Structures are given as structure tokens and as C-alpha cells.
C-alpha positions in Angstrom: 92.3 -14.4 -43.5 90.8 -10.5 -43.4 88.2 -9.3 -45.5 87.4 -6.0 -45.7 84.4 -4.8 -47.8 83.2 -0.8 -47.5 79.6 0.4 -49.0 78.7 3.7 -50.1 76.3 5.6 -47.2 73.2 4.9 -48.9 73.8 1.7 -51.1 72.5 -0.2 -48.8 68.9 -0.6 -47.3 70.2 -1.6 -44.0 72.6 1.5 -43.8 75.5 -0.8 -43.3 79.1 0.9 -44.0 80.9 -1.7 -44.2 81.7 -5.2 -43.0 85.1 -7.0 -42.1 84.7 -11.0 -41.9 87.5 -13.2 -40.4 88.5 -16.2 -40.7 91.6 -18.3 -39.7 94.1 -19.8 -41.9 92.5 -23.2 -43.4 95.5 -25.8 -43.9 93.1 -28.1 -45.2 89.7 -28.4 -47.0 87.0 -31.0 -46.1 87.5 -32.6 -49.3 91.2 -32.7 -48.6 90.2 -34.0 -45.6 88.3 -37.0 -46.9 90.9 -38.1 -49.2 93.3 -37.8 -46.5 91.4 -40.1 -44.2 90.5 -42.5 -47.3 94.0 -43.1 -47.7 94.9 -43.6 -44.0 91.9 -45.9 -43.4 93.1 -48.0 -46.9 96.9 -48.3 -45.2 95.8 -49.1 -41.4 93.2 -51.6 -42.7 95.3 -53.4 -45.1 97.9 -53.7 -42.6 95.7 -55.0 -40.2 93.4 -57.4 -42.0 97.1 -58.9 -42.9 97.7 -59.1 -39.2 94.4 -60.7 -39.1 94.6 -63.3 -41.3 98.0 -64.4 -40.0 95.6 -65.0 -36.6 96.2 -61.3 -35.0 92.9 -60.5 -34.6 93.4 -58.1 -31.7 94.9 -55.7 -34.2 91.7 -55.0 -35.9 89.4 -53.5 -33.1 92.6 -51.1 -32.1 93.1 -50.3 -35.9 89.3 -49.3 -35.8 89.3 -47.4 -32.4 93.1 -45.8 -33.8 91.1 -44.6 -37.2 88.1 -43.2 -35.2 89.8 -41.2 -32.9 91.7 -39.9 -35.8 88.7 -38.9 -37.9 86.9 -37.1 -34.6 90.4 -34.8 -34.2 91.0 -34.1 -37.4 87.5 -33.0 -38.1 87.4 -31.4 -34.7 90.9 -29.2 -35.8 88.9 -28.7 -39.2 85.5 -27.6 -37.8 87.3 -25.4 -35.5 89.3 -23.6 -38.1 85.8 -23.4 -40.4 85.2 -20.3 -37.2 83.6 -16.9 -38.8 83.5 -13.0 -37.0 81.4 -10.9 -39.6 82.1 -7.2 -38.2 79.5 -4.6 -40.0 79.5 -0.9 -38.8 76.2 1.1 -40.1 76.5 5.0 -38.3 74.5 3.8 -35.3 75.5 0.4 -34.5 78.4 -2.4 -34.6 77.4 -5.9 -35.0 79.6 -8.5 -34.5 78.4 -12.0 -35.7 80.6 -15.6 -34.4 79.4 -19.0 -35.8 80.4 -21.6 -38.2 78.5 -21.8 -41.4 75.4 -19.1 -39.8 76.1 -17.1 -37.0 75.6 -18.4 -34.2 76.2 -15.7 -31.7 75.2 -11.9 -32.4 76.0 -9.0 -30.6 75.0 -5.4 -31.5 75.8 -2.6 -29.9 75.7 1.3 -30.1 78.8 2.9 -31.8 78.7 5.6 -29.3 79.3 3.5 -26.0 81.5 1.0 -27.7 85.4 1.4 -28.3 88.4 -0.6 -29.8 90.6 -1.6 -26.9 94.1 -2.9 -27.9 96.4 -4.2 -25.5 100.0 -4.8 -26.7 101.6 -8.0 -26.3 103.2 -8.6 -23.3 106.5 -10.9 -25.3 107.4 -10.1 -29.1 106.4 -13.9 -29.2 102.5 -13.3 -27.8 100.2 -11.5 -30.0 98.4 -8.0 -28.5 94.5 -8.7 -27.8 91.9 -6.7 -29.9 88.9 -5.8 -28.1 85.3 -4.3 -28.5 84.2 -2.7 -25.0 80.6 -1.9 -24.9 79.7 -0.5 -21.7 81.8 -2.5 -19.3 81.5 -5.9 -21.1 84.5 -7.0 -23.4 84.9 -9.1 -26.0 88.0 -10.5 -27.8 87.5 -10.5 -32.0 90.3 -11.7 -34.0 91.4 -14.2 -31.4 93.3 -16.4 -34.3 94.7 -14.0 -36.2 98.4 -13.5 -37.0 100.0 -10.4 -35.9 100.1 -9.0 -39.6 96.5 -9.8 -39.6 95.7 -8.0 -36.4 97.2 -4.9 -37.6 95.2 -5.4 -41.4 91.9 -5.3 -39.1 93.0 -2.1 -36.8 93.9 -0.3 -40.1 90.2 -1.5 -41.7 88.5 -0.8 -38.4 89.7 2.7 -38.8 88.9 3.6 -42.2 85.3 2.0 -41.9 84.9 4.1 -38.3 85.9 7.0 -40.4 83.1 6.1 -43.1 80.7 5.4 -40.5 81.2 9.3 -38.8 81.1 10.6 -42.0 77.8 8.7 -43.0 76.2 9.6 -40.0 77.2 13.4 -40.6 75.7 13.3 -44.0 72.6 11.4 -42.5 71.9 14.4 -40.0 72.8 17.6 -42.6 69.9 15.5 -44.8 67.6 15.2 -41.9 67.8 18.5 -40.6 67.5 19.9 -44.6 64.0 17.4 -44.8 63.0 19.2 -41.4 63.6 22.7 -42.7 
């Protein structure tokens, strides 16, 4: 999922021209995960308790282990789908914040030395690779996006870069007007 928000050049005090927020598709919410796990545990432990009542007590620990592994795997999957990348452009910088709930890694680069690199897919089944390259350091963005969302990302980046260029020209003109 991609959300692109563009701002007027002097709308924000930090001079951010626009932000692009990228998230993987969410197949299940945290609340739905809780309901699903309660349903599965109710059924599994009901069966295990029935077998325990018949004298097959060995079933109960394995049911607990099975539910623990299922819970952990689903939690891990949902946590990974909660990852978010926020790309912010100003006339001078590009900032990428990556994290779950809050930014865990932040990359800030000068726009002049940063380029967007698109590597085409090797085969139609694969997706292309969109990266930010800054002085030889390459960082892939939106690796969880599908092909249509990657095209939308590239269109949004082009539009925001044009706006940032226009804001930079406007800032340069207003600075030269103040100097005179």
C-alpha cells in the first residue's frame, strides 16, 4: 500500500515537499489474529481435554506446544507485515525512515548526490528493484510492494522530485531577492 502526500513549498516549517508512506498488504489485523487464535485454541484444547479425560494425557502437552508455535508464527508474520517505510523529500534532502510503530532506522541524504535506480525484472514473474543510491551506498525501498504499487511509487517519486526542484528554485529566488 502506498500513500503519497504532497505539501505546498512553505506549508511546513521543516520544508518537506512531500512524503510517501509504503506498507505491505495486511491480510489480518491484530484484533482478527486474537479472535483466530482464541478459536483455534478453544477447538484444539477441547479435543485435547477430551483425550486427556480418556486417559491419553500425552496429547495435552503436544497441543500446548502446537498452539504456542502457531501463535508465534502468526505473530511473526503479522509483525513483518506491520513494517512501514516513510520517504520524505525536501528541496535539499531525502529522508527514509524504516520501522514498526516508530522509526527504527533513519537515513538522511543530500538530494543532489542521491539517485533513484530501477533494475528491471529478470523474468515477468519477478518484480523490478527500486533503490536509492547515495555515493555508492544502495538501499532498496518498497521491497514488499507488488509491480503495480512499484509503478505508483515511481510516479509519486517523479512528481515529488519535480515539486522539490520547483521549491528549491523558489527558495533560491527568494534568497537572492532578500540579498538585494
